[in-house]
N, C-alpha and C positions, 0 to 999 in steps of 0.2 A: 577529604573523602572522595574516592573516584567512582565513576559509574561505567559499567560495561554492558555489553549485549552479546547474547548468543542467539543466532537465527538458524533454525533447524528446518531441513526439508530438501529431499532430492529434487523436487520440482524447481527450486531456486538454482541449485548448482547445475541442473541440466538445461536451464534457460527457458523452461516451459512457463515459469512465472517470474516476474521481476520483483525483487524485494523493495518494499516501501516502508518497512518497519524502522530501518535505521534513520531515514530522513525524518520520520515522525518523532522518534525518540530524541534526536538531536534538537528538533524544534521545541519539544516539550521541556527538555532540560534548559535550553537557551532562554526560553520565556521566563524561567525561574532563576536565572543567573547561574546556571549549572552547565557542565560540559560532559560530553561523552569521551571517555579516555581510551576505550578500545572496543572492538567488535570482532566476532568470530562467526564464520559460517560453517555449518556442519550438515552433512548428509544424514539420511536415516540409517546410521551405522551404530548399532548398539554398543559395541566396545568403545568406539570413539566418543560417543555421547557420555557414557559412564565415566571414562577416564577424564574427560574435560570437566564434568561436574564435580568429580572427586577433587580435582585440583582447585576448582573455583570455590568449593565449600571451605577451603582453608584460607581464602583471601579475606581481606577487610573490605574489598570493593562491593558496592551495591550493583547487582547484576539482574538484568531482565532477560529471560529466556522465552523466545517466541516459537510456538509450534510443537506438535507432537504430543499433545495432552488429551487427544480424543480417544475413541474406543475402537478405531479400525486397526487392522493388523500392522500397518506401518506407523502407528503412533507408539513410540517407544519411550518417550521422555519421562513419564511417571515412574515406570519400572527402573529406568536407568538412574533416576534421581534416588530411588530407594536403595538400589545396589550401591551407588556411590556413597550414600550416607551410612550404609551398613545396617539398615532397618527394614522392616516389612512395610508392605502397602496395607492400608486400612481405610475402610469407608469412614470419612469424616462426618460427624453428626451434623455439623452446620451445612456441609455440602449436601447431605441427604435431605435436610429440611428445605434447602433452596430448590433442589430438583423436584421434590414432591410438591412444593408450592407452585412450581412452574406448570405442573400438570394436575392442579387441584380440580379442574373441571373434566379431566380425562384420566382417572386413576390408572387405566390400562397403559397409559403412556409412560408410566414409571417402570421401564423395563430393566432387566439386569444389566444390559449394555449401557443404559443411561446412568444407572447407579454406579457402574464401574468408573465413569468419568469423575466420580467423587471420591475415589480411592487415591490417597496420597501417601507419601512417606510418613510414618508415624512421627508426630511432633510438628506437623505442618499447620499452617493457618490458611483460611480461605481468602481469596480475592473476589469481591462481588463482581458479578457480570450483569451490567444493566441491560444488555441486549436480549439475553434469553435465560438468565438466572442459573446457567451452568457455570459454577465458579472456577476460577483459577486457584492457584495456591502458592504459598511461599514456604520455603524451608531454609532456615538460617538466613543467609544474605541474598538468596536468589528468589526472584519473583517469576513464576511460570504462568504465561498467558497463552491463549490460543494463537493459531496462525492467521485467523480471520481478522482483518483490520477493524471491522465494525465492532468486534468484541474486544480486541486487544487494546486498542488505543484509549477508550474510556477507562480501562482498567489501569493503564499506565498513569493516567492523570490522577486516578483515585489513590494509587500507591504513593505518588509523590506528594499529593496534597494532604494525605492522611498521616504519613510516617516521616516525611522529610521537610516539612514546612520550615523547620528551624534552620535549614541550610539555605533557604531562598535569599537571594540578594541580587535584584535585577541590575544593580550598579556595580557588581563585583568584577565584571569582565568588560573591558573596553577593547575596541579594535579601530584602527585607522590605517588607511593605505593610500598610496599614490600610484598613478599610471605613468611609468617611465618609458619613453620612446628613444630609439636610436642607441640603446645601450645593450651590450651582451651581458648575460647574467654574471659571467666571470669577472666583469669589470666592477661589479657592485659588491663582491665578496668581502673585500677588506673593509668597506664602509659598514656592511652588515655585522661583521665580527666586532668592529669597534663599538658600535651602538649596543650590540648584545652584551658585550663585556661590561658596560656601564649600568645596565638596567636589568637586574636579576629577576624582577617580577613580571617581565614581558618576554614573549617569543618574537623575534624578528623573523619575517618570512619573505620569500619571493616566489611568485607564481608566473612563470613565463607563459605567454599565449602566442600562438602562431596563426590562428584563423579566427575571424576573417582578416585581422591585421596583426602584425607582430608588435608585441609590447611586453613589459614586465610589470606585474602588480607587486609593489614593494610596500611592506607595512609592518605593523607591530600589534600584538594582541596580548592582553593580560590586565594588570592593574591599571585602571583608567588614568590615574595621575602620571604614572610612568609611561603609559602609551602616548600621552600628550607630549611629554618631553622627548621620547624616542622618535616620534614621527617628525618633530621639529628638526632634530639632528639629521634624520634621513633626508628631509627636504633640502636642508642646507648643504649636505654632502653631495647630493645629486646636482644641485645648482652649481656648486663649485666645479663639478666635472663637465659642466656645460651640456648636460642632457636635458631635453625638454620634459616637463612633467605636468600633470594635472591631478587634482584630488580624485580618488576613486569613489564610485558610488558606494554608499553604505551597504553593508551586508544585509540582504533581504529587501533592499530598497529598489 
C-alpha cells in the first residue's frame, strides 16, 4: 500500500512560504516503517485541484491533502473534493458538534462561516483537531487536513495510529550506504546494475555531492536482510576498483 501527499497553496508555489508538510509526513511514516511514494504541489486553482482529486479518488493509495479547507475565498479544497466525487457539500453532524463544543462558552462564536468549515462531501468522516476542534475530514482514500502545521501534524499522527496501525513495521525498511571518494558516478554504474539485478527487494542508489567536498554516497534501501547483502557487495566492488570509501552516517543521525 502506497502513501501520497497533495500540498495546496499559492503561497508555497510563489515562495512566500516554505513547505514543511512533506518533511513531517516523511518522518511520521518512517517512524512507523512506512514510506512516502509520491507528492504533488498545487496552487489554488479550482479546475486543477478538482481534476487531481478526481484522479486520486480512483487510486488505492492513501493520500494526505494539506491546505484549502478553511472558509476564506481562496479555500477551494472542500468544494473541489465534492465536485471530484460528484456529491454535494453537507454540514457533518460530528463536525458541527465539535465546532459548537469549541465555542460552548461563547455561543455567538458559532458563526455561519465557522460552521461552513464543517461542510464536507457527503459520505465523509471527520478527523479530530486537537488544536482548536475544527475537524478535518476524509473522503474515501484521501485525508484532508489544514495548512497550519500545528493543526495538521497531530491529525496526521491520529490518522496513521487510528486507521493504519496494522501496516506498521519499524524493521520493514533498511538502509545502508558508503561514502566513495575519487570515483565518478559513471564508473559505478555497472556495479550498481549488477547488485540491483541480484536483489529485487532493494533499491540501489547513488547521490553525488560537490560541496563542501566532492564524493558519492552509494547505498541500498529496502528489505533489511537484502540491504545487508547488497551493501557488502557494493563495498567489495568499490574496493576492487581501488576507490577509497567509508561508512556513511545513518539517515537522521
